[in-house]
All heavy atoms as TSV, in Angstrom:
chain	resi	resn	atom	element	x	y	z
A	1	MET	N	N	9.768	-16.340	-32.396
A	1	MET	CA	C	10.476	-16.062	-31.168
A	1	MET	C	C	9.695	-15.035	-30.363
A	1	MET	O	O	9.338	-13.988	-30.858
A	1	MET	CB	C	11.864	-15.532	-31.504
A	1	MET	CG	C	12.690	-15.263	-30.303
A	1	MET	SD	S	14.404	-15.131	-30.846
A	1	MET	CE	C	14.933	-13.798	-29.873
A	2	ASN	N	N	9.442	-15.345	-29.121
A	2	ASN	CA	C	8.674	-14.461	-28.251
A	2	ASN	C	C	9.627	-13.607	-27.430
A	2	ASN	O	O	10.432	-14.123	-26.665
A	2	ASN	CB	C	7.773	-15.297	-27.334
A	2	ASN	CG	C	6.843	-14.431	-26.520
A	2	ASN	OD1	O	6.891	-13.215	-26.584
A	2	ASN	ND2	N	5.987	-15.082	-25.757
A	3	THR	N	N	9.531	-12.300	-27.595
A	3	THR	CA	C	10.416	-11.388	-26.852
A	3	THR	C	C	9.663	-10.637	-25.760
A	3	THR	O	O	10.137	-9.645	-25.248
A	3	THR	CB	C	11.065	-10.370	-27.800
A	3	THR	OG1	O	10.032	-9.633	-28.449
A	3	THR	CG2	C	11.959	-11.071	-28.803
A	4	ALA	N	N	8.470	-11.106	-25.422
A	4	ALA	CA	C	7.679	-10.435	-24.384
A	4	ALA	C	C	8.385	-10.553	-23.035
A	4	ALA	O	O	8.957	-11.586	-22.701
A	4	ALA	CB	C	6.294	-11.060	-24.298
A	5	VAL	N	N	8.335	-9.480	-22.302
A	5	VAL	CA	C	8.951	-9.436	-20.974
A	5	VAL	C	C	7.851	-9.594	-19.928
A	5	VAL	O	O	6.812	-8.938	-20.011
A	5	VAL	CB	C	9.695	-8.091	-20.763
A	5	VAL	CG1	C	10.268	-8.006	-19.366
A	5	VAL	CG2	C	10.769	-7.918	-21.813
A	6	ALA	N	N	8.085	-10.456	-18.977
A	6	ALA	CA	C	7.099	-10.660	-17.909
A	6	ALA	C	C	6.996	-9.390	-17.072
A	6	ALA	O	O	8.008	-8.750	-16.790
A	6	ALA	CB	C	7.523	-11.832	-17.037
A	7	PRO	N	N	5.767	-9.011	-16.665
A	7	PRO	CA	C	5.624	-7.813	-15.838
A	7	PRO	C	C	6.308	-7.994	-14.481
A	7	PRO	O	O	6.309	-9.081	-13.919
A	7	PRO	CB	C	4.123	-7.657	-15.667
A	7	PRO	CG	C	3.538	-8.974	-16.019
A	7	PRO	CD	C	4.514	-9.662	-16.919
A	8	VAL	N	N	6.894	-6.940	-14.000
A	8	VAL	CA	C	7.583	-6.959	-12.715
A	8	VAL	C	C	6.602	-6.523	-11.630
A	8	VAL	O	O	5.929	-5.511	-11.768
A	8	VAL	CB	C	8.805	-6.006	-12.739
A	8	VAL	CG1	C	9.475	-5.953	-11.384
A	8	VAL	CG2	C	9.779	-6.428	-13.815
A	9	GLU	N	N	6.509	-7.310	-10.572
A	9	GLU	CA	C	5.641	-6.928	-9.460
A	9	GLU	C	C	6.293	-5.796	-8.698
A	9	GLU	O	O	7.496	-5.821	-8.429
A	9	GLU	CB	C	5.417	-8.115	-8.526
A	9	GLU	CG	C	4.464	-9.135	-9.077
A	9	GLU	CD	C	4.012	-10.101	-8.001
A	9	GLU	OE1	O	3.655	-9.652	-6.893
A	9	GLU	OE2	O	4.038	-11.299	-8.286
A	10	ARG	N	N	5.503	-4.819	-8.348
A	10	ARG	CA	C	6.015	-3.679	-7.582
A	10	ARG	C	C	6.399	-4.110	-6.184
A	10	ARG	O	O	5.735	-4.920	-5.566
A	10	ARG	CB	C	4.937	-2.610	-7.434
A	10	ARG	CG	C	4.737	-1.827	-8.643
A	10	ARG	CD	C	3.653	-0.779	-8.362
A	10	ARG	NE	N	3.624	0.061	-9.509
A	10	ARG	CZ	C	4.100	1.294	-9.523
A	10	ARG	NH1	N	4.542	1.850	-8.444
A	10	ARG	NH2	N	4.086	1.993	-10.628
A	11	LEU	N	N	7.441	-3.511	-5.680
A	11	LEU	CA	C	7.856	-3.736	-4.298
A	11	LEU	C	C	7.410	-2.593	-3.412
A	11	LEU	O	O	7.134	-2.783	-2.230
A	11	LEU	CB	C	9.386	-3.888	-4.226
A	11	LEU	CG	C	9.960	-5.084	-4.974
A	11	LEU	CD1	C	11.478	-5.047	-4.913
A	11	LEU	CD2	C	9.435	-6.379	-4.395
A	12	LEU	N	N	7.372	-1.389	-3.976
A	12	LEU	CA	C	7.004	-0.194	-3.225
A	12	LEU	C	C	5.889	0.564	-3.941
A	12	LEU	O	O	5.866	0.625	-5.167
A	12	LEU	CB	C	8.207	0.745	-3.069
A	12	LEU	CG	C	9.399	0.216	-2.299
A	12	LEU	CD1	C	10.567	1.196	-2.390
A	12	LEU	CD2	C	9.028	-0.024	-0.842
A	13	TYR	N	N	4.992	1.146	-3.147
A	13	TYR	CA	C	3.880	1.925	-3.671
A	13	TYR	C	C	3.879	3.320	-3.055
A	13	TYR	O	O	4.188	3.469	-1.870
A	13	TYR	CB	C	2.546	1.257	-3.319
A	13	TYR	CG	C	2.331	-0.068	-3.992
A	13	TYR	CD1	C	2.865	-1.236	-3.467
A	13	TYR	CD2	C	1.584	-0.152	-5.158
A	13	TYR	CE1	C	2.670	-2.459	-4.091
A	13	TYR	CE2	C	1.376	-1.375	-5.790
A	13	TYR	CZ	C	1.918	-2.513	-5.250
A	13	TYR	OH	O	1.728	-3.716	-5.871
A	14	THR	N	N	3.496	4.316	-3.831
A	14	THR	CA	C	3.255	5.636	-3.267
A	14	THR	C	C	1.948	5.553	-2.484
A	14	THR	O	O	1.141	4.628	-2.702
A	14	THR	CB	C	3.106	6.701	-4.381
A	14	THR	OG1	O	1.932	6.406	-5.137
A	14	THR	CG2	C	4.340	6.776	-5.260
A	15	PRO	N	N	1.698	6.495	-1.582
A	15	PRO	CA	C	0.408	6.476	-0.875
A	15	PRO	C	C	-0.788	6.506	-1.838
A	15	PRO	O	O	-1.802	5.847	-1.595
A	15	PRO	CB	C	0.467	7.729	-0.002
A	15	PRO	CG	C	1.931	7.895	0.262
A	15	PRO	CD	C	2.596	7.503	-1.032
A	16	GLU	N	N	-0.663	7.237	-2.938
A	16	GLU	CA	C	-1.746	7.307	-3.911
A	16	GLU	C	C	-1.980	5.945	-4.578
A	16	GLU	O	O	-3.119	5.514	-4.769
A	16	GLU	CB	C	-1.446	8.379	-4.963
A	16	GLU	CG	C	-1.474	9.792	-4.434
A	16	GLU	CD	C	-0.233	10.212	-3.644
A	16	GLU	OE1	O	0.792	9.478	-3.637
A	16	GLU	OE2	O	-0.287	11.284	-3.013
A	17	GLU	N	N	-0.895	5.267	-4.925
A	17	GLU	CA	C	-1.003	3.941	-5.526
A	17	GLU	C	C	-1.555	2.938	-4.517
A	17	GLU	O	O	-2.380	2.084	-4.860
A	17	GLU	CB	C	0.359	3.474	-6.033
A	17	GLU	CG	C	0.867	4.269	-7.214
A	17	GLU	CD	C	2.332	4.038	-7.518
A	17	GLU	OE1	O	3.095	3.615	-6.617
A	17	GLU	OE2	O	2.721	4.306	-8.676
A	18	ALA	N	N	-1.121	3.042	-3.265
A	18	ALA	CA	C	-1.623	2.159	-2.215
A	18	ALA	C	C	-3.119	2.371	-2.019
A	18	ALA	O	O	-3.867	1.410	-1.822
A	18	ALA	CB	C	-0.875	2.402	-0.911
A	19	ALA	N	N	-3.563	3.620	-2.079
A	19	ALA	CA	C	-4.990	3.917	-1.941
A	19	ALA	C	C	-5.784	3.213	-3.039
A	19	ALA	O	O	-6.841	2.634	-2.780
A	19	ALA	CB	C	-5.216	5.426	-1.987
A	20	GLU	N	N	-5.262	3.239	-4.250
A	20	GLU	CA	C	-5.940	2.578	-5.363
A	20	GLU	C	C	-5.988	1.071	-5.157
A	20	GLU	O	O	-7.029	0.440	-5.353
A	20	GLU	CB	C	-5.232	2.908	-6.676
A	20	GLU	CG	C	-5.965	2.400	-7.893
A	20	GLU	CD	C	-5.313	2.833	-9.185
A	20	GLU	OE1	O	-4.710	3.914	-9.232
A	20	GLU	OE2	O	-5.416	2.059	-10.157
A	21	VAL	N	N	-4.877	0.490	-4.722
A	21	VAL	CA	C	-4.808	-0.958	-4.488
A	21	VAL	C	C	-5.787	-1.367	-3.382
A	21	VAL	O	O	-6.458	-2.396	-3.487
A	21	VAL	CB	C	-3.362	-1.374	-4.118
A	21	VAL	CG1	C	-3.307	-2.797	-3.599
A	21	VAL	CG2	C	-2.449	-1.206	-5.316
A	22	LEU	N	N	-5.885	-0.558	-2.337
A	22	LEU	CA	C	-6.740	-0.873	-1.199
A	22	LEU	C	C	-8.194	-0.465	-1.412
A	22	LEU	O	O	-9.056	-0.795	-0.592
A	22	LEU	CB	C	-6.218	-0.171	0.064
A	22	LEU	CG	C	-4.856	-0.617	0.577
A	22	LEU	CD1	C	-4.378	0.310	1.686
A	22	LEU	CD2	C	-4.908	-2.062	1.064
A	23	SER	N	N	-8.465	0.283	-2.469
A	23	SER	CA	C	-9.801	0.855	-2.724
A	23	SER	C	C	-10.212	1.794	-1.593
A	23	SER	O	O	-11.362	1.819	-1.165
A	23	SER	CB	C	-10.855	-0.255	-2.910
A	23	SER	OG	O	-10.532	-1.050	-4.013
A	24	PHE	N	N	-9.254	2.562	-1.111
A	24	PHE	CA	C	-9.470	3.595	-0.098
A	24	PHE	C	C	-9.167	4.937	-0.734
A	24	PHE	O	O	-8.512	5.020	-1.774
A	24	PHE	CB	C	-8.513	3.427	1.093
A	24	PHE	CG	C	-8.821	2.280	2.015
A	24	PHE	CD1	C	-7.875	1.873	2.933
A	24	PHE	CD2	C	-10.022	1.604	1.986
A	24	PHE	CE1	C	-8.122	0.819	3.808
A	24	PHE	CE2	C	-10.287	0.554	2.848
A	24	PHE	CZ	C	-9.330	0.167	3.764
A	25	GLY	N	N	-9.579	5.988	-0.058
A	25	GLY	CA	C	-9.212	7.320	-0.493
A	25	GLY	C	C	-7.776	7.633	-0.083
A	25	GLY	O	O	-7.241	7.033	0.858
A	26	ARG	N	N	-7.177	8.568	-0.788
A	26	ARG	CA	C	-5.806	8.989	-0.503
A	26	ARG	C	C	-5.673	9.485	0.935
A	26	ARG	O	O	-4.733	9.128	1.636
A	26	ARG	CB	C	-5.434	10.094	-1.496
A	26	ARG	CG	C	-4.084	10.666	-1.345
A	26	ARG	CD	C	-3.891	11.809	-2.369
A	26	ARG	NE	N	-2.877	12.716	-1.939
A	26	ARG	CZ	C	-3.048	13.720	-1.079
A	26	ARG	NH1	N	-4.226	13.956	-0.571
A	26	ARG	NH2	N	-2.041	14.490	-0.746
A	27	SER	N	N	-6.633	10.270	1.385
A	27	SER	CA	C	-6.592	10.815	2.752
A	27	SER	C	C	-6.632	9.704	3.794
A	27	SER	O	O	-5.961	9.792	4.818
A	27	SER	CB	C	-7.759	11.774	2.985
A	27	SER	OG	O	-7.670	12.862	2.109
A	28	THR	N	N	-7.413	8.676	3.521
A	28	THR	CA	C	-7.507	7.550	4.454
A	28	THR	C	C	-6.158	6.866	4.607
A	28	THR	O	O	-5.751	6.516	5.721
A	28	THR	CB	C	-8.570	6.539	3.980
A	28	THR	OG1	O	-9.827	7.215	3.892
A	28	THR	CG2	C	-8.691	5.359	4.926
A	29	VAL	N	N	-5.447	6.693	3.506
A	29	VAL	CA	C	-4.123	6.063	3.570
A	29	VAL	C	C	-3.176	6.916	4.398
A	29	VAL	O	O	-2.455	6.394	5.254
A	29	VAL	CB	C	-3.558	5.790	2.156
A	29	VAL	CG1	C	-2.103	5.360	2.222
A	29	VAL	CG2	C	-4.392	4.735	1.452
A	30	TYR	N	N	-3.180	8.221	4.189
A	30	TYR	CA	C	-2.327	9.099	4.994
A	30	TYR	C	C	-2.719	9.046	6.473
A	30	TYR	O	O	-1.853	9.059	7.352
A	30	TYR	CB	C	-2.372	10.538	4.471
A	30	TYR	CG	C	-1.448	10.762	3.294
A	30	TYR	CD1	C	-1.935	10.811	1.998
A	30	TYR	CD2	C	-0.077	10.904	3.478
A	30	TYR	CE1	C	-1.086	11.006	0.917
A	30	TYR	CE2	C	0.786	11.102	2.406
A	30	TYR	CZ	C	0.273	11.152	1.134
A	30	TYR	OH	O	1.126	11.340	0.072
A	31	GLU	N	N	-4.009	8.962	6.776
A	31	GLU	CA	C	-4.458	8.849	8.168
A	31	GLU	C	C	-3.982	7.536	8.789
A	31	GLU	O	O	-3.546	7.510	9.947
A	31	GLU	CB	C	-5.986	8.938	8.241
A	31	GLU	CG	C	-6.527	10.326	7.959
A	31	GLU	CD	C	-8.034	10.355	7.796
A	31	GLU	OE1	O	-8.711	9.330	8.061
A	31	GLU	OE2	O	-8.547	11.412	7.384
A	32	LEU	N	N	-4.070	6.448	8.034
A	32	LEU	CA	C	-3.604	5.145	8.533
A	32	LEU	C	C	-2.105	5.168	8.791
A	32	LEU	O	O	-1.628	4.602	9.787
A	32	LEU	CB	C	-3.945	4.040	7.523
A	32	LEU	CG	C	-5.418	3.702	7.369
A	32	LEU	CD1	C	-5.645	2.820	6.141
A	32	LEU	CD2	C	-5.943	3.020	8.621
A	33	MET	N	N	-1.363	5.832	7.914
A	33	MET	CA	C	0.083	5.957	8.105
A	33	MET	C	C	0.382	6.788	9.353
A	33	MET	O	O	1.234	6.404	10.163
A	33	MET	CB	C	0.709	6.599	6.861
A	33	MET	CG	C	0.688	5.690	5.642
A	33	MET	SD	S	1.018	6.513	4.058
A	33	MET	CE	C	2.557	7.340	4.354
A	34	ALA	N	N	-0.314	7.902	9.527
A	34	ALA	CA	C	-0.082	8.781	10.678
A	34	ALA	C	C	-0.433	8.086	11.989
A	34	ALA	O	O	0.226	8.304	13.010
A	34	ALA	CB	C	-0.895	10.064	10.521
A	35	ALA	N	N	-1.452	7.225	11.952
A	35	ALA	CA	C	-1.885	6.510	13.154
A	35	ALA	C	C	-1.006	5.301	13.456
A	35	ALA	O	O	-1.168	4.661	14.493
A	35	ALA	CB	C	-3.340	6.067	12.992
A	36	GLY	N	N	-0.094	4.961	12.540
A	36	GLY	CA	C	0.771	3.808	12.749
A	36	GLY	C	C	0.116	2.492	12.377
A	36	GLY	O	O	0.651	1.432	12.665
A	37	GLU	N	N	-1.051	2.550	11.743
A	37	GLU	CA	C	-1.758	1.334	11.357
A	37	GLU	C	C	-1.219	0.746	10.051
A	37	GLU	O	O	-1.391	-0.438	9.791
A	37	GLU	CB	C	-3.252	1.607	11.220
A	37	GLU	CG	C	-3.914	1.989	12.521
A	37	GLU	CD	C	-5.390	2.232	12.345
A	37	GLU	OE1	O	-6.080	1.350	11.797
A	37	GLU	OE2	O	-5.847	3.311	12.755
A	38	LEU	N	N	-0.602	1.593	9.231
A	38	LEU	CA	C	-0.030	1.161	7.964
A	38	LEU	C	C	1.433	1.598	7.943
A	38	LEU	O	O	1.732	2.796	7.976
A	38	LEU	CB	C	-0.794	1.786	6.791
A	38	LEU	CG	C	-0.337	1.425	5.386
A	38	LEU	CD1	C	-0.384	-0.093	5.160
A	38	LEU	CD2	C	-1.217	2.129	4.352
A	39	LYS	N	N	2.329	0.618	7.944
A	39	LYS	CA	C	3.765	0.919	7.973
A	39	LYS	C	C	4.200	1.526	6.643
A	39	LYS	O	O	3.654	1.179	5.589
A	39	LYS	CB	C	4.559	-0.363	8.217
A	39	LYS	CG	C	4.306	-1.000	9.557
A	39	LYS	CD	C	5.077	-2.296	9.651
A	39	LYS	CE	C	4.717	-3.069	10.902
A	39	LYS	NZ	N	5.365	-4.381	10.926
A	40	PHE	N	N	5.196	2.397	6.721
A	40	PHE	CA	C	5.722	3.010	5.504
A	40	PHE	C	C	7.182	3.359	5.683
A	40	PHE	O	O	7.710	3.345	6.795
A	40	PHE	CB	C	4.913	4.263	5.128
A	40	PHE	CG	C	5.010	5.380	6.124
A	40	PHE	CD1	C	5.923	6.399	5.955
A	40	PHE	CD2	C	4.180	5.418	7.229
A	40	PHE	CE1	C	6.017	7.436	6.875
A	40	PHE	CE2	C	4.256	6.452	8.149
A	40	PHE	CZ	C	5.179	7.463	7.973
A	41	ILE	N	N	7.825	3.651	4.570
A	41	ILE	CA	C	9.232	4.042	4.537
A	41	ILE	C	C	9.281	5.505	4.134
A	41	ILE	O	O	8.597	5.908	3.191
A	41	ILE	CB	C	10.001	3.194	3.504
A	41	ILE	CG1	C	9.934	1.717	3.884
A	41	ILE	CG2	C	11.432	3.673	3.353
A	41	ILE	CD1	C	10.287	0.794	2.737
A	42	LYS	N	N	10.103	6.285	4.804
A	42	LYS	CA	C	10.251	7.690	4.445
A	42	LYS	C	C	11.688	7.945	4.017
A	42	LYS	O	O	12.625	7.634	4.733
A	42	LYS	CB	C	9.885	8.582	5.627
A	42	LYS	CG	C	9.882	10.043	5.281
A	42	LYS	CD	C	9.356	10.884	6.429
A	42	LYS	CE	C	9.388	12.347	6.028
A	42	LYS	NZ	N	8.990	13.216	7.115
A	43	ARG	N	N	11.856	8.490	2.815
A	43	ARG	CA	C	13.162	8.881	2.275
A	43	ARG	C	C	13.037	10.331	1.866
A	43	ARG	O	O	12.323	10.644	0.908
A	43	ARG	CB	C	13.517	8.057	1.041
A	43	ARG	CG	C	13.906	6.654	1.352
A	43	ARG	CD	C	15.215	6.674	2.033
A	43	ARG	NE	N	16.021	5.555	1.607
A	43	ARG	CZ	C	17.117	5.236	2.213
A	43	ARG	NH1	N	17.541	5.947	3.220
A	43	ARG	NH2	N	17.811	4.215	1.803
A	44	GLY	N	N	13.666	11.206	2.615
A	44	GLY	CA	C	13.497	12.624	2.336
A	44	GLY	C	C	12.045	12.995	2.552
A	44	GLY	O	O	11.490	12.724	3.606
A	45	ARG	N	N	11.419	13.550	1.545
A	45	ARG	CA	C	10.003	13.917	1.643
A	45	ARG	C	C	9.088	12.851	1.049
A	45	ARG	O	O	7.867	12.990	1.083
A	45	ARG	CB	C	9.773	15.252	0.951
A	45	ARG	CG	C	10.471	16.392	1.682
A	45	ARG	CD	C	10.357	17.696	0.955
A	45	ARG	NE	N	8.983	17.985	0.575
A	45	ARG	CZ	C	8.618	19.022	-0.143
A	45	ARG	NH1	N	9.519	19.879	-0.553
A	45	ARG	NH2	N	7.354	19.214	-0.459
A	46	SER	N	N	9.676	11.791	0.507
A	46	SER	CA	C	8.883	10.735	-0.131
A	46	SER	C	C	8.495	9.660	0.871
A	46	SER	O	O	9.277	9.290	1.735
A	46	SER	CB	C	9.680	10.072	-1.256
A	46	SER	OG	O	9.983	10.991	-2.258
A	47	ARG	N	N	7.298	9.155	0.697
A	47	ARG	CA	C	6.824	8.025	1.494
A	47	ARG	C	C	6.480	6.899	0.544
A	47	ARG	O	O	5.839	7.123	-0.483
A	47	ARG	CB	C	5.592	8.422	2.303
A	47	ARG	CG	C	5.929	9.361	3.437
A	47	ARG	CD	C	4.670	9.952	4.041
A	47	ARG	NE	N	4.974	10.812	5.162
A	47	ARG	CZ	C	5.419	12.043	5.084
A	47	ARG	NH1	N	5.630	12.577	3.896
A	47	ARG	NH2	N	5.655	12.771	6.147
A	48	ARG	N	N	6.890	5.685	0.910
A	48	ARG	CA	C	6.591	4.500	0.112
A	48	ARG	C	C	6.129	3.399	1.052
A	48	ARG	O	O	6.581	3.296	2.192
A	48	ARG	CB	C	7.814	4.021	-0.677
A	48	ARG	CG	C	8.312	5.006	-1.706
A	48	ARG	CD	C	7.329	5.186	-2.846
A	48	ARG	NE	N	7.812	6.067	-3.880
A	48	ARG	CZ	C	7.593	7.374	-3.923
A	48	ARG	NH1	N	6.906	7.963	-2.972
A	48	ARG	NH2	N	8.052	8.099	-4.925
A	49	ILE	N	N	5.246	2.569	0.531
A	49	ILE	CA	C	4.675	1.483	1.317
A	49	ILE	C	C	5.050	0.168	0.637
A	49	ILE	O	O	4.808	-0.014	-0.554
A	49	ILE	CB	C	3.144	1.628	1.414
A	49	ILE	CG1	C	2.802	2.994	2.008
A	49	ILE	CG2	C	2.556	0.498	2.241
A	49	ILE	CD1	C	1.382	3.430	1.774
A	50	LYS	N	N	5.655	-0.730	1.415
A	50	LYS	CA	C	6.031	-2.039	0.877
A	50	LYS	C	C	4.779	-2.865	0.593
A	50	LYS	O	O	3.795	-2.789	1.328
A	50	LYS	CB	C	6.881	-2.819	1.882
A	50	LYS	CG	C	8.259	-2.284	2.089
A	50	LYS	CD	C	9.002	-3.186	3.073
A	50	LYS	CE	C	10.416	-2.730	3.296
A	50	LYS	NZ	N	11.132	-3.662	4.198
A	51	ARG	N	N	4.854	-3.654	-0.478
A	51	ARG	CA	C	3.747	-4.550	-0.816
A	51	ARG	C	C	3.432	-5.462	0.373
A	51	ARG	O	O	2.262	-5.687	0.710
A	51	ARG	CB	C	4.104	-5.384	-2.045
A	51	ARG	CG	C	2.994	-6.337	-2.454
A	51	ARG	CD	C	3.321	-7.129	-3.705
A	51	ARG	NE	N	4.514	-7.930	-3.503
A	51	ARG	CZ	C	5.540	-7.986	-4.338
A	51	ARG	NH1	N	5.533	-7.285	-5.445
A	51	ARG	NH2	N	6.578	-8.748	-4.076
A	52	ALA	N	N	4.462	-5.948	1.048
A	52	ALA	CA	C	4.261	-6.831	2.207
A	52	ALA	C	C	3.499	-6.122	3.317
A	52	ALA	O	O	2.680	-6.739	4.007
A	52	ALA	CB	C	5.605	-7.332	2.727
A	53	HIS	N	N	3.734	-4.818	3.495
A	53	HIS	CA	C	3.019	-4.074	4.534
A	53	HIS	C	C	1.558	-3.854	4.154
A	53	HIS	O	O	0.683	-3.828	5.028
A	53	HIS	CB	C	3.710	-2.743	4.822
A	53	HIS	CG	C	5.022	-2.920	5.510
A	53	HIS	ND1	N	6.028	-2.002	5.436
A	53	HIS	CD2	C	5.506	-3.928	6.281
A	53	HIS	CE1	C	7.066	-2.419	6.134
A	53	HIS	NE2	N	6.768	-3.600	6.649
A	54	LEU	N	N	1.280	-3.694	2.863
A	54	LEU	CA	C	-0.114	-3.607	2.417
A	54	LEU	C	C	-0.834	-4.923	2.711
A	54	LEU	O	O	-1.950	-4.927	3.240
A	54	LEU	CB	C	-0.190	-3.297	0.922
A	54	LEU	CG	C	0.201	-1.898	0.503
A	54	LEU	CD1	C	0.249	-1.795	-1.021
A	54	LEU	CD2	C	-0.750	-0.869	1.077
A	55	GLU	N	N	-0.182	-6.034	2.380
A	55	GLU	CA	C	-0.780	-7.346	2.630
A	55	GLU	C	C	-0.975	-7.582	4.124
A	55	GLU	O	O	-2.019	-8.094	4.549
A	55	GLU	CB	C	0.084	-8.441	2.016
A	55	GLU	CG	C	0.093	-8.400	0.507
A	55	GLU	CD	C	1.118	-9.328	-0.129
A	55	GLU	OE1	O	1.896	-9.982	0.607
A	55	GLU	OE2	O	1.135	-9.396	-1.367
A	56	GLU	N	N	0.009	-7.189	4.921
A	56	GLU	CA	C	-0.078	-7.332	6.378
A	56	GLU	C	C	-1.256	-6.535	6.925
A	56	GLU	O	O	-2.022	-7.019	7.755
A	56	GLU	CB	C	1.228	-6.838	6.990
A	56	GLU	CG	C	1.325	-6.924	8.490
A	56	GLU	CD	C	2.663	-6.377	8.986
A	56	GLU	OE1	O	3.704	-6.768	8.432
A	56	GLU	OE2	O	2.628	-5.542	9.905
A	57	PHE	N	N	-1.420	-5.294	6.441
A	57	PHE	CA	C	-2.530	-4.451	6.879
A	57	PHE	C	C	-3.870	-5.098	6.537
A	57	PHE	O	O	-4.763	-5.184	7.381
A	57	PHE	CB	C	-2.423	-3.057	6.241
A	57	PHE	CG	C	-3.644	-2.218	6.478
A	57	PHE	CD1	C	-3.865	-1.637	7.710
A	57	PHE	CD2	C	-4.571	-2.032	5.472
A	57	PHE	CE1	C	-4.996	-0.872	7.941
A	57	PHE	CE2	C	-5.701	-1.267	5.685
A	57	PHE	CZ	C	-5.921	-0.686	6.925
A	58	VAL	N	N	-4.013	-5.570	5.314
A	58	VAL	CA	C	-5.269	-6.182	4.883
A	58	VAL	C	C	-5.575	-7.425	5.721
A	58	VAL	O	O	-6.728	-7.655	6.099
A	58	VAL	CB	C	-5.224	-6.527	3.374
A	58	VAL	CG1	C	-6.409	-7.392	2.965
A	58	VAL	CG2	C	-5.186	-5.247	2.552
A	59	ASN	N	N	-4.564	-8.196	6.050
A	59	ASN	CA	C	-4.770	-9.408	6.847
A	59	ASN	C	C	-5.214	-9.111	8.272
A	59	ASN	O	O	-5.764	-9.985	8.932
A	59	ASN	CB	C	-3.504	-10.270	6.847
A	59	ASN	CG	C	-3.260	-10.914	5.502
A	59	ASN	OD1	O	-4.181	-11.140	4.724
A	59	ASN	ND2	N	-2.006	-11.186	5.203
A	60	THR	N	N	-4.983	-7.891	8.753
A	60	THR	CA	C	-5.411	-7.536	10.115
A	60	THR	C	C	-6.835	-7.004	10.155
A	60	THR	O	O	-7.397	-6.846	11.236
A	60	THR	CB	C	-4.486	-6.471	10.740
A	60	THR	OG1	O	-4.601	-5.246	10.013
A	60	THR	CG2	C	-3.043	-6.937	10.776
A	61	LEU	N	N	-7.417	-6.717	8.988
A	61	LEU	CA	C	-8.767	-6.165	8.959
A	61	LEU	C	C	-9.778	-7.231	9.372
A	61	LEU	O	O	-9.700	-8.378	8.940
A	61	LEU	CB	C	-9.103	-5.645	7.560
A	61	LEU	CG	C	-8.252	-4.497	7.058
A	61	LEU	CD1	C	-8.645	-4.154	5.621
A	61	LEU	CD2	C	-8.411	-3.272	7.942
A	62	GLU	N	N	-10.720	-6.818	10.195
A	62	GLU	CA	C	-11.772	-7.712	10.657
A	62	GLU	C	C	-13.107	-7.249	10.089
A	62	GLU	O	O	-13.376	-6.051	10.029
A	62	GLU	CB	C	-11.849	-7.704	12.186
A	62	GLU	CG	C	-10.645	-8.321	12.882
A	62	GLU	CD	C	-10.536	-9.816	12.647
A	62	GLU	OE1	O	-11.581	-10.494	12.530
A	62	GLU	OE2	O	-9.393	-10.299	12.562
A	63	PRO	N	N	-13.965	-8.182	9.693
A	63	PRO	CA	C	-15.290	-7.781	9.199
A	63	PRO	C	C	-16.103	-7.127	10.308
A	63	PRO	O	O	-15.977	-7.516	11.483
A	63	PRO	CB	C	-15.928	-9.095	8.757
A	63	PRO	CG	C	-14.970	-10.176	9.058
A	63	PRO	CD	C	-13.748	-9.601	9.677
A	64	GLN	N	N	-16.878	-6.149	9.928
A	64	GLN	CA	C	-17.737	-5.462	10.888
A	64	GLN	C	C	-19.105	-6.132	10.928
A	64	GLN	O	O	-19.677	-6.457	9.893
A	64	GLN	CB	C	-17.908	-3.984	10.495
A	64	GLN	CG	C	-16.617	-3.215	10.504
A	64	GLN	CD	C	-16.027	-3.080	11.906
A	64	GLN	OE1	O	-16.733	-2.742	12.843
A	64	GLN	NE2	N	-14.749	-3.386	12.031
A	65	SER	N	N	-19.635	-6.333	12.122
A	65	SER	CA	C	-20.993	-6.877	12.250
A	65	SER	C	C	-21.935	-5.710	12.501
A	65	SER	O	O	-21.586	-4.748	13.189
A	65	SER	CB	C	-21.067	-7.884	13.381
A	65	SER	OG	O	-20.712	-7.263	14.598
A	66	HIS	N	N	-23.103	-5.785	11.929
A	66	HIS	CA	C	-24.060	-4.665	12.046
A	66	HIS	C	C	-24.815	-4.736	13.304
A	66	HIS	O	O	-25.279	-5.430	13.930
A	66	HIS	CB	C	-25.015	-4.649	10.854
A	66	HIS	CG	C	-24.267	-4.380	9.583
A	66	HIS	ND1	N	-23.955	-3.110	9.174
A	66	HIS	CD2	C	-23.763	-5.209	8.660
A	66	HIS	CE1	C	-23.305	-3.170	8.034
A	66	HIS	NE2	N	-23.160	-4.447	7.688
């Protein structure tokens, strides 16, 4: 009998976790949030970023030409 539990996908990320997912620095994520480029939720002093907003942000990125 297999009692393994399937991993639960996160719905919300801290800015630090979002930075890791995006391969950006923590400061960059805070700058993107402050500039309104990355949507976030604020509850008290906590900020959380929805997985959908991370995906939305990544989909808006355009490759840079040299």
